[in-house]
FIMIRO-401322 format. One record per residue (C-alpha): x, y, z. Coordinates in steps of 0.05 Angstrom, whole numbers. Layout:
<rs>
        X        Y        Z
        X        Y        Z
...
</rs>
This chain:
<rs>
        X        Y        Z
       91    -1027    -1466
       36     -977    -1453
      -31    -1007    -1432
      -91     -995    -1476
     -144     -947    -1451
     -193    -1005    -1456
     -155    -1042    -1401
     -175     -991    -1348
     -240    -1014    -1317
     -299     -977    -1350
     -337     -968    -1286
     -278     -928    -1257
     -277     -882    -1319
     -351     -870    -1314
     -350     -859    -1239
     -293     -809    -1244
     -317     -769    -1304
     -298     -696    -1299
     -269     -707    -1229
     -208     -728    -1269
     -188     -654    -1269
     -184     -652    -1194
     -147     -719    -1191
      -96     -695    -1242
      -84     -630    -1204
      -76     -666    -1137
      -32     -720    -1168
       13     -665    -1196
       31     -646    -1124
       51     -716    -1101
      125     -733    -1091
      163     -743    -1157
      184     -813    -1137
      113     -836    -1123
       95     -897    -1165
       23     -909    -1144
       37     -973    -1105
       26     -938    -1039
      -13     -877    -1016
       19     -809    -1023
        5     -743     -989
      -13     -685    -1035
       29     -622    -1024
       68     -657     -968
        4     -662     -927
       -8     -587     -925
      -81     -566     -917
     -116     -544     -981
     -186     -513     -984
     -239     -527    -1035
     -238     -453    -1052
     -163     -457    -1070
     -176     -518    -1114
     -236     -484    -1146
     -195     -422    -1162
     -139     -463    -1193
     -186     -505    -1236
     -233     -446    -1251
     -295     -483    -1226
     -342     -472    -1167
     -328     -498    -1097
     -390     -541    -1102
     -360     -574    -1165
     -296     -588    -1125
     -337     -618    -1068
     -375     -663    -1118
     -311     -685    -1152
     -277     -697    -1085
     -334     -742    -1061
     -333     -778    -1128
     -259     -793    -1123
     -267     -815    -1051
     -324     -862    -1071
     -280     -895    -1124
     -225     -905    -1073
     -175     -858    -1106
     -174     -802    -1056
     -176     -793     -981
     -166     -735     -933
     -161     -711     -862
     -203     -650     -844
     -176     -588     -812
     -241     -554     -789
     -248     -485     -819
     -185     -491     -860
     -192     -547     -911
     -164     -617     -920
      -98     -653     -922
     -108     -698     -982
      -76     -764     -999
      -81     -804    -1063
      -90     -878    -1048
      -50     -935    -1078
      -81     -924    -1146
      -47     -984    -1178
      -91    -1028    -1133
     -154     -989    -1151
     -140     -988    -1226
     -110    -1058    -1228
      -39    -1079    -1214
       10    -1064    -1270
      -34    -1020    -1312
        9     -959    -1302
       72     -997    -1319
      137     -964    -1298
      106     -894    -1300
       69     -860    -1244
       -7     -871    -1249
      -16     -795    -1250
       28     -792    -1312
      -12     -848    -1344
      -78     -812    -1328
      -51     -746    -1355
      -28     -783    -1419
     -100     -808    -1428
     -127     -737    -1419
      -77     -710    -1470
      -92     -767    -1519
     -167     -751    -1514
     -152     -677    -1523
     -111     -690    -1585
     -163     -738    -1613
     -218     -686    -1601
     -184     -621    -1620
     -115     -637    -1648
      -83     -599    -1590
      -52     -618    -1523
      -90     -597    -1461
      -46     -536    -1447
      -63     -507    -1516
     -139     -513    -1511
     -184     -453    -1514
     -237     -448    -1459
     -289     -476    -1507
     -246     -535    -1526
     -230     -548    -1452
     -305     -550    -1438
     -315     -598    -1496
     -260     -643    -1469
     -289     -641    -1399
     -356     -662    -1428
     -323     -720    -1464
     -287     -742    -1401
     -351     -736    -1360
     -386     -785    -1408
     -331     -837    -1401
     -300     -857    -1467
     -351     -828    -1514
     -328     -774    -1562
     -383     -721    -1568
     -378     -710    -1643
     -377     -785    -1658
     -436     -798    -1612
     -477     -743    -1644
     -461     -769    -1714
     -480     -839    -1694
     -548     -815    -1668
     -563     -778    -1733
</rs>
């Protein structure tokens, strides 16, 4: 049985916000057999620069640095620094951070990506891969605000 979005601690969702994009990208490069019960090296421990991540996510390096610090503060991400080259990232035992058993039998990265896709579908009727740049920005805004849907929030304020 898939856990409800409401079961994930709200403070984690609010703390992560748009840093979810960086987390999803890094989680994509963890070993396929990773379940989230232990830490996992990203890209087999190879060094990755903020500039590389920024290019891949089409954001600034300063946005990557902010997101990286945010994920570290929440306990989801750690790294070893290679001066002048970048960082070897590892994703922590996310099941412990998010609460044991929330991800069920799936990898936590898969569960997080499912949430992003569900929000995307709810907001635009499309999965993430099919979003236009404007729709992607709108989804990022929604994720940055936690669980609030922009259109619903604006209607409620009217």
